[in-house]
Kinemage of the C-alpha trace (Angstrom):
@kinemage 1
@onewidth
@group {chain A} dominant
@subgroup {mainchain}
@vectorlist {calphas} color= white
{ca met a 1} P 0.000 0.000 0.000
{ca arg a 2} L 1.494 3.337 -1.002
{ca arg a 3} L 1.653 6.455 1.154
{ca pro a 4} L -1.365 8.767 0.676
{ca gly a 5} L 0.726 11.915 1.235
{ca arg a 6} L 3.019 11.146 -1.669
{ca gly a 7} L 0.015 10.143 -3.733
{ca ala a 8} L -1.680 13.481 -3.089
{ca leu a 9} L 1.467 15.385 -4.083
{ca leu a 10} L 1.864 13.327 -7.250
{ca leu a 11} L -1.771 13.843 -8.214
{ca leu a 12} L -1.549 17.603 -7.581
{ca val a 13} L 1.480 17.839 -9.872
{ca leu a 14} L -0.299 15.707 -12.475
{ca leu a 15} L -3.413 17.890 -12.266
{ca ala a 16} L -1.406 21.112 -12.603
{ca gly a 17} L 0.427 19.715 -15.633
{ca ala a 18} L -2.822 18.511 -17.183
{ca met a 19} L -4.435 21.940 -16.750
{ca leu a 20} L -1.449 23.623 -18.366
{ca leu a 21} L -1.609 21.226 -21.323
{ca gly a 22} L -5.339 21.892 -21.580
{ca leu a 23} L -4.655 25.623 -21.913
{ca leu a 24} L -1.822 25.162 -24.430
{ca phe a 25} L -3.244 22.633 -26.876
{ca gly a 26} L -6.397 22.462 -28.949
{ca ala a 27} L -7.452 23.230 -32.492
{ca ala a 28} L -4.854 26.038 -32.331
{ca thr a 29} L -1.692 25.807 -30.233
{ca val a 30} L -0.886 28.660 -27.845
{ca ser a 31} L 2.620 29.164 -26.462
{ca pro a 32} L 3.332 29.134 -22.708
{ca ala a 33} L 4.434 32.781 -22.973
{ca glu a 34} L 1.069 33.756 -24.470
{ca val a 35} L -0.768 31.908 -21.712
{ca trp a 36} L 1.282 33.725 -19.076
{ca arg a 37} L 0.752 37.132 -20.684
{ca ala a 38} L -2.998 36.513 -20.992
{ca phe a 39} L -3.280 35.659 -17.294
{ca ala a 40} L -1.004 38.504 -16.215
{ca gly a 41} L -2.969 41.077 -18.212
{ca leu a 42} L 0.044 41.961 -20.339
{ca glu a 43} L -0.021 42.827 -24.013
{ca val a 44} L -0.790 39.749 -26.117
{ca asp a 45} L -2.502 38.930 -29.392
{ca pro a 46} L -6.290 39.422 -28.896
{ca ser a 47} L -7.099 36.057 -30.462
{ca ser a 48} L -4.731 34.280 -28.069
{ca arg a 49} L -6.273 36.104 -25.111
{ca thr a 50} L -9.767 35.036 -26.233
{ca ile a 51} L -8.686 31.419 -26.741
{ca val a 52} L -7.014 31.170 -23.336
{ca leu a 53} L -9.402 33.125 -21.097
{ca ser a 54} L -12.781 32.784 -22.802
{ca leu a 55} L -12.627 29.348 -24.433
{ca arg a 56} L -10.075 27.075 -22.801
{ca leu a 57} L -10.018 28.285 -19.194
{ca pro a 58} L -13.738 27.682 -18.505
{ca arg a 59} L -13.467 24.360 -20.306
{ca val a 60} L -10.484 23.232 -18.230
{ca val a 61} L -12.190 24.339 -15.007
{ca ala a 62} L -15.364 22.496 -16.056
{ca ala a 63} L -13.301 19.364 -16.757
{ca val a 64} L -11.706 19.572 -13.296
{ca leu a 65} L -15.066 19.958 -11.561
{ca thr a 66} L -16.776 17.269 -13.658
{ca gly a 67} L -13.940 14.837 -12.958
{ca ile a 68} L -14.191 15.530 -9.222
{ca ala a 69} L -17.985 15.135 -9.262
{ca leu a 70} L -17.854 11.815 -11.122
{ca ala a 71} L -15.036 10.398 -8.967
{ca val a 72} L -16.723 11.356 -5.688
{ca ser a 73} L -20.063 10.061 -6.966
{ca gly a 74} L -18.495 6.753 -7.981
{ca thr a 75} L -16.752 6.392 -4.618
{ca leu a 76} L -20.026 6.994 -2.762
{ca phe a 77} L -21.951 4.507 -4.889
{ca gln a 78} L -19.260 1.885 -4.382
{ca ala a 79} L -19.461 2.446 -0.622
{ca leu a 80} L -23.267 2.481 -0.564
{ca leu a 81} L -23.643 -0.697 -2.604
{ca arg a 82} L -20.472 -2.279 -1.148
{ca asn a 83} L -19.432 -3.092 -4.698
{ca pro a 84} L -16.137 -1.816 -6.160
{ca leu a 85} L -17.638 -2.127 -9.667
{ca ala a 86} L -20.491 0.337 -9.048
{ca glu a 87} L -20.412 3.584 -11.028
{ca pro a 88} L -22.337 6.899 -11.061
{ca tyr a 89} L -24.730 6.005 -13.883
{ca leu a 90} L -25.778 2.644 -12.461
{ca leu a 91} L -29.098 3.898 -11.057
{ca gly a 92} L -30.602 5.661 -14.056
{ca val a 93} L -29.178 9.169 -13.651
{ca ser a 94} L -27.643 9.251 -17.128
{ca ser a 95} L -30.780 7.886 -18.798
{ca gly a 96} L -32.963 10.509 -17.124
{ca ala a 97} L -30.567 13.282 -18.118
{ca ala a 98} L -30.337 11.935 -21.672
{ca leu a 99} L -34.134 11.952 -22.014
{ca gly a 100} L -34.299 15.559 -20.828
{ca ala a 101} L -31.533 16.678 -23.175
{ca val a 102} L -32.909 14.780 -26.173
{ca leu a 103} L -36.341 16.275 -25.482
{ca ala a 104} L -34.845 19.779 -25.588
{ca leu a 105} L -32.854 19.068 -28.753
{ca thr a 106} L -35.565 17.261 -30.745
{ca val a 107} L -39.017 18.432 -29.667
{ca leu a 108} L -37.875 22.015 -28.980
{ca gly a 109} L -35.310 21.973 -31.767
{ca gly a 110} L -32.516 23.251 -29.535
{ca ala a 111} L -34.227 26.645 -29.347
{ca leu a 112} L -33.275 27.066 -25.690
{ca gly a 113} L -29.560 26.799 -26.439
{ca pro a 114} L -26.897 24.972 -24.396
{ca ala a 115} L -28.150 26.385 -21.084
{ca gly a 116} L -31.705 25.196 -21.785
{ca thr a 117} L -30.463 21.761 -22.827
{ca ala a 118} L -28.460 21.492 -19.594
{ca ala a 119} L -31.511 22.562 -17.565
{ca phe a 120} L -33.698 19.903 -19.232
{ca ala a 121} L -30.968 17.296 -18.680
{ca leu a 122} L -30.731 18.198 -14.997
{ca ala a 123} L -34.516 18.032 -14.644
{ca gly a 124} L -34.611 14.584 -16.271
{ca ala a 125} L -31.855 13.323 -13.994
{ca leu a 126} L -33.637 14.639 -10.898
{ca val a 127} L -36.876 12.926 -11.949
{ca ala a 128} L -35.004 9.625 -12.363
{ca ile a 129} L -33.361 10.076 -8.939
{ca ala a 130} L -36.719 10.778 -7.290
{ca ile a 131} L -38.411 7.720 -8.846
{ca val a 132} L -35.604 5.316 -7.921
{ca phe a 133} L -35.374 6.720 -4.391
{ca arg a 134} L -39.147 6.456 -3.862
{ca val a 135} L -39.287 2.863 -5.131
{ca ala a 136} L -36.306 1.821 -2.991
{ca leu a 137} L -38.010 3.249 0.102
{ca gly a 138} L -41.150 1.192 -0.538
{ca val a 139} L -40.277 -1.216 2.284
{ca gly a 140} L -39.694 1.587 4.783
{ca arg a 141} L -35.916 1.587 4.492
{ca leu a 142} L -33.385 2.075 1.709
{ca asp a 143} L -32.860 -1.463 0.438
{ca thr a 144} L -29.763 -1.513 -1.787
{ca his a 145} L -30.972 -4.557 -3.723
{ca val a 146} L -34.266 -2.838 -4.549
{ca leu a 147} L -32.275 0.313 -5.335
{ca ile a 148} L -30.280 -1.468 -8.033
{ca leu a 149} L -33.355 -3.146 -9.509
{ca ala a 150} L -35.274 0.139 -9.551
{ca gly a 151} L -32.310 1.883 -11.183
{ca val a 152} L -32.091 -0.730 -13.938
{ca val a 153} L -35.833 -0.539 -14.654
{ca val a 154} L -35.935 3.269 -14.631
{ca ala a 155} L -32.866 3.425 -16.883
{ca ala a 156} L -34.531 1.053 -19.347
{ca phe a 157} L -37.734 3.131 -19.339
{ca phe a 158} L -35.960 6.446 -19.924
{ca gly a 159} L -33.716 4.802 -22.514
{ca ala a 160} L -36.807 3.688 -24.406
{ca gly a 161} L -38.045 7.280 -24.293
{ca val a 162} L -34.777 8.459 -25.812
{ca met a 163} L -35.028 5.903 -28.619
{ca leu a 164} L -38.635 6.953 -29.299
{ca leu a 165} L -37.708 10.614 -29.628
{ca leu a 166} L -34.704 9.856 -31.845
{ca ser a 167} L -36.782 7.650 -34.125
{ca val a 168} L -39.202 10.473 -34.997
{ca ala a 169} L -36.790 13.443 -34.906
{ca glu a 170} L -35.240 15.178 -37.900
{ca ala a 171} L -31.728 14.234 -38.956
{ca asp a 172} L -29.980 17.369 -37.624
{ca ala a 173} L -31.701 17.130 -34.242
{ca thr a 174} L -30.898 13.417 -34.030
{ca arg a 175} L -27.216 14.070 -34.717
{ca ser a 176} L -27.058 16.795 -32.047
{ca ala a 177} L -28.760 14.534 -29.522
{ca ile a 178} L -26.452 11.594 -30.241
{ca leu a 179} L -23.367 13.792 -29.937
{ca trp a 180} L -24.654 15.087 -26.596
{ca thr a 181} L -25.053 11.551 -25.264
{ca met a 182} L -21.404 10.837 -26.165
{ca gly a 183} L -20.190 13.505 -23.755
{ca ser a 184} L -18.476 16.795 -24.534
{ca leu a 185} L -17.136 19.812 -22.682
{ca glu a 186} L -17.460 22.012 -25.746
{ca arg a 187} L -20.583 23.668 -24.298
{ca ala a 188} L -18.894 24.534 -20.989
{ca gly a 189} L -19.238 28.197 -20.012
{ca trp a 190} L -18.862 30.203 -16.842
{ca glu a 191} L -22.580 30.090 -15.941
{ca ser a 192} L -22.844 26.306 -15.997
{ca thr a 193} L -19.404 26.017 -14.394
{ca ile a 194} L -20.466 28.126 -11.412
{ca ile a 195} L -23.450 25.841 -10.761
{ca leu a 196} L -21.208 22.805 -11.159
{ca ala a 197} L -18.610 24.321 -8.800
{ca val a 198} L -21.117 25.015 -6.010
{ca thr a 199} L -22.673 21.555 -6.264
{ca thr a 200} L -19.322 19.775 -6.445
{ca leu a 201} L -17.726 21.630 -3.545
{ca val a 202} L -20.761 21.269 -1.263
{ca gly a 203} L -21.319 17.634 -2.238
{ca gly a 204} L -17.638 16.798 -1.887
{ca ala a 205} L -17.454 18.422 1.556
{ca leu a 206} L -20.553 16.540 2.755
{ca ala a 207} L -19.172 13.274 1.393
{ca phe a 208} L -15.842 13.801 3.163
{ca gly a 209} L -17.716 14.537 6.385
{ca met a 210} L -19.298 11.076 6.099
{ca ser a 211} L -15.950 9.307 5.682
{ca arg a 212} L -15.896 7.544 9.059
{ca his a 213} L -19.476 6.362 8.634
{ca leu a 214} L -18.705 5.095 5.124
{ca asn a 215} L -15.793 3.126 6.561
{ca ala a 216} L -18.178 1.567 9.082
{ca leu a 217} L -20.730 0.830 6.359
{ca ala a 218} L -18.069 -1.097 4.429
{ca leu a 219} L -18.073 -3.646 7.290
{ca gly a 220} L -21.765 -4.347 6.747
{ca glu a 221} L -24.954 -2.683 7.949
{ca glu a 222} L -25.187 -4.653 11.199
{ca ala a 223} L -21.561 -3.977 12.095
{ca ala a 224} L -21.970 -0.284 11.237
{ca ala a 225} L -25.055 -0.012 13.450
{ca tyr a 226} L -23.168 -1.740 16.279
{ca leu a 227} L -20.395 0.846 15.929
{ca gly a 228} L -22.931 3.647 16.359
{ca ala a 229} L -23.477 4.701 12.728
{ca arg a 230} L -26.994 5.822 11.753
{ca val a 231} L -27.111 3.392 8.852
{ca glu a 232} L -30.342 4.504 7.178
{ca leu a 233} L -29.407 8.186 7.348
{ca ile a 234} L -25.947 7.494 5.940
{ca lys a 235} L -27.340 5.362 3.111
{ca arg a 236} L -29.911 7.963 2.105
{ca ala a 237} L -27.429 10.817 2.304
{ca ala a 238} L -24.831 8.890 0.268
{ca tyr a 239} L -27.394 8.065 -2.421
{ca leu a 240} L -28.695 11.616 -2.716
{ca ile a 241} L -25.250 13.258 -2.736
{ca ala a 242} L -23.844 10.783 -5.254
{ca ser a 243} L -26.884 11.091 -7.508
{ca leu a 244} L -26.931 14.898 -7.440
{ca leu a 245} L -23.211 15.070 -8.246
{ca ala a 246} L -23.703 12.723 -11.199
{ca ala a 247} L -26.787 14.659 -12.331
{ca val a 248} L -25.031 18.028 -12.399
{ca ala a 249} L -21.976 16.508 -14.107
{ca val a 250} L -24.011 14.856 -16.853
{ca ser a 251} L -26.144 17.973 -17.394
{ca thr a 252} L -22.953 19.977 -17.946
{ca ala a 253} L -20.887 17.557 -20.024
{ca gly a 254} L -23.195 14.777 -21.214
{ca val a 255} L -22.562 11.120 -20.458
{ca ile a 256} L -18.863 10.547 -19.709
{ca gly a 257} L -18.214 6.986 -18.649
{ca phe a 258} L -15.471 5.153 -16.758
{ca val a 259} L -14.114 8.148 -14.806
{ca gly a 260} L -16.424 7.364 -11.889
{ca leu a 261} L -15.642 3.659 -12.147
{ca val a 262} L -11.924 3.350 -12.915
{ca val a 263} L -10.570 6.228 -10.806
{ca pro a 264} L -12.106 5.195 -7.432
{ca his a 265} L -11.278 1.550 -8.141
{ca gly a 266} L -7.650 2.401 -8.947
{ca ala a 267} L -7.333 4.710 -5.932
{ca arg a 268} L -8.647 1.954 -3.667
{ca met a 269} L -6.040 -0.462 -5.023
{ca leu a 270} L -3.207 2.017 -4.481
{ca trp a 271} L -4.138 3.644 -1.171
{ca gly a 272} L -6.656 1.361 0.489
{ca gly a 273} L -10.326 1.681 1.339
{ca asp a 274} L -10.194 4.385 4.038
{ca his a 275} L -12.607 7.002 2.708
{ca arg a 276} L -10.757 9.774 4.550
{ca thr a 277} L -7.991 9.382 1.962
{ca leu a 278} L -9.932 7.647 -0.822
{ca leu a 279} L -12.345 10.541 -1.432
{ca pro a 280} L -9.790 13.384 -1.796
{ca leu a 281} L -7.285 11.274 -3.739
{ca gly a 282} L -10.020 9.955 -6.014
{ca ala a 283} L -11.250 13.512 -6.592
{ca leu a 284} L -7.773 14.654 -7.643
{ca gly a 285} L -7.381 11.616 -9.883
{ca gly a 286} L -10.761 12.167 -11.514
{ca ala a 287} L -9.981 15.819 -12.196
{ca ala a 288} L -6.594 15.061 -13.770
{ca ala a 289} L -7.974 12.157 -15.799
{ca leu a 290} L -10.814 14.164 -17.346
{ca val a 291} L -8.654 17.210 -18.140
{ca leu a 292} L -6.182 14.955 -19.961
{ca ala a 293} L -8.986 13.082 -21.754
{ca asp a 294} L -10.516 16.367 -22.921
{ca met a 295} L -7.134 17.566 -24.177
{ca val a 296} L -6.751 14.326 -26.163
{ca ala a 297} L -10.296 14.744 -27.537
{ca arg a 298} L -9.403 18.215 -28.836
{ca thr a 299} L -6.024 17.347 -30.342
{ca ala a 300} L -6.103 13.718 -31.549
{ca leu a 301} L -7.803 14.485 -34.880
{ca arg a 302} L -7.640 18.273 -34.980
{ca pro a 303} L -9.243 20.359 -36.278
{ca leu a 304} L -11.958 17.747 -35.656
{ca glu a 305} L -12.946 17.193 -32.036
{ca leu a 306} L -13.770 13.783 -30.584
{ca pro a 307} L -16.476 13.354 -27.928
{ca val a 308} L -14.648 13.134 -24.627
{ca gly a 309} L -16.873 10.225 -23.608
{ca val a 310} L -15.418 8.233 -26.500
{ca val a 311} L -11.880 8.987 -25.296
{ca thr a 312} L -12.610 7.978 -21.694
{ca ala a 313} L -14.167 4.722 -22.920
{ca leu a 314} L -11.272 3.890 -25.257
{ca ile a 315} L -8.765 4.481 -22.462
{ca gly a 316} L -10.924 3.355 -19.546
{ca val a 317} L -11.940 -0.084 -20.814
{ca pro a 318} L -8.419 -1.570 -21.217
{ca leu a 319} L -7.234 0.192 -18.062
{ca phe a 320} L -10.133 -1.226 -16.087
{ca leu a 321} L -9.439 -4.729 -17.422
{ca val a 322} L -5.833 -4.407 -16.237
{ca leu a 323} L -7.000 -3.226 -12.785
{ca leu a 324} L -9.518 -6.064 -12.615
{ca lys a 325} L -6.844 -8.630 -13.483
{ca arg a 326} L -4.480 -7.234 -10.853
{ca thr a 327} L -7.262 -7.245 -8.246
{ca his a 328} L -8.090 -10.911 -8.780
{ca gly a 329} L -4.435 -11.773 -9.238
C-alpha cells in the first residue's frame, strides 16, 4: 500500500500539468508565454487572449469539476452498494438526463440553447433520482438490492423514451442529440461552471464529512449499526449526494463513462479503502484524468474534435481490465 501523502502530491502535480496542457493545446496551439501574458494582463494577441481566457479556461475548469464530481459520486456509490464495480450512472441518472436533453434538442429543436439543454438534462436526472429513491423506500428503508433493480428498470424506461424521440426526430436534431449523449465539454461556459462548482464543492465536503461512517458501512450494515453509525441516514445521504453530483456533471458535459468507475477503483487499489484518503485522492485523480482526456479529444484528430466520452471509454476499458486482473491476481 502506497503512502497517501506522496500520492496526493503526485496527483496535484499531475493535475497542474494537465491543466497547463489543456490551456496550451487544442485546435490552435498557444505558447506558454502567451498563456502567461494573458493571465497577467500583459499585451498579447487578442485572439490568443480570447482562446485562453474565454474558451479554454472555462473548459479546463469544467473538466476539473466534472472529474471531481464523477469520482466522488463513484466512490459513494461503491461504498453504498459495497461493490467496487459500481459507477455513477448505475441507477438511471444518465438515462434521465439523456431523455431531458434529447427532449430539448428534438421536440424544442434546440431553441433554448446549451443552457436550456443542460436545464432539461438536470430536470430529467432529478426525476429519475426521485423515482428510484421512492421505489427503494417502498419497504420503509433504503434497500440496496431494490435500489439497483429500480435503477435498472428506470434506466430502461428512460432509454426507451430516448429511442422513441430519436426515431421520430429530424436528422440534424438526431445528430445533435447523439453527440450530446457521447459527452463533450465544448458547451462549458462560466454560468454552468459556477453551478457545477457550487454543487461539487458542497457535495464533496458533505461526502468527506461522512468518511468515518462510510468506513463503518463497508463492514456491513449490522456492524456499522453496532459501531454507532446511523445506517439509514448514511445510506440515504450517500445516495442523494452521489446522484446529485452525477446529475449536475451529466447535465454539464453529457454522459462521460469510466471516470467514476476506474478512478475510485484504482485509488482503492493504491491507497486502500479508508474514505478519509480515498475521497480526496479519487477527486484529484478524476480531475486530472478528465482534463487529460478532454485535451486528447481536442487534439487527436484536430481540427476535428472527438467526444470526450469516447476517449474515456477507449482508455478506460483496457485500463479497467488491467485493474480487474491485478485485483483478482
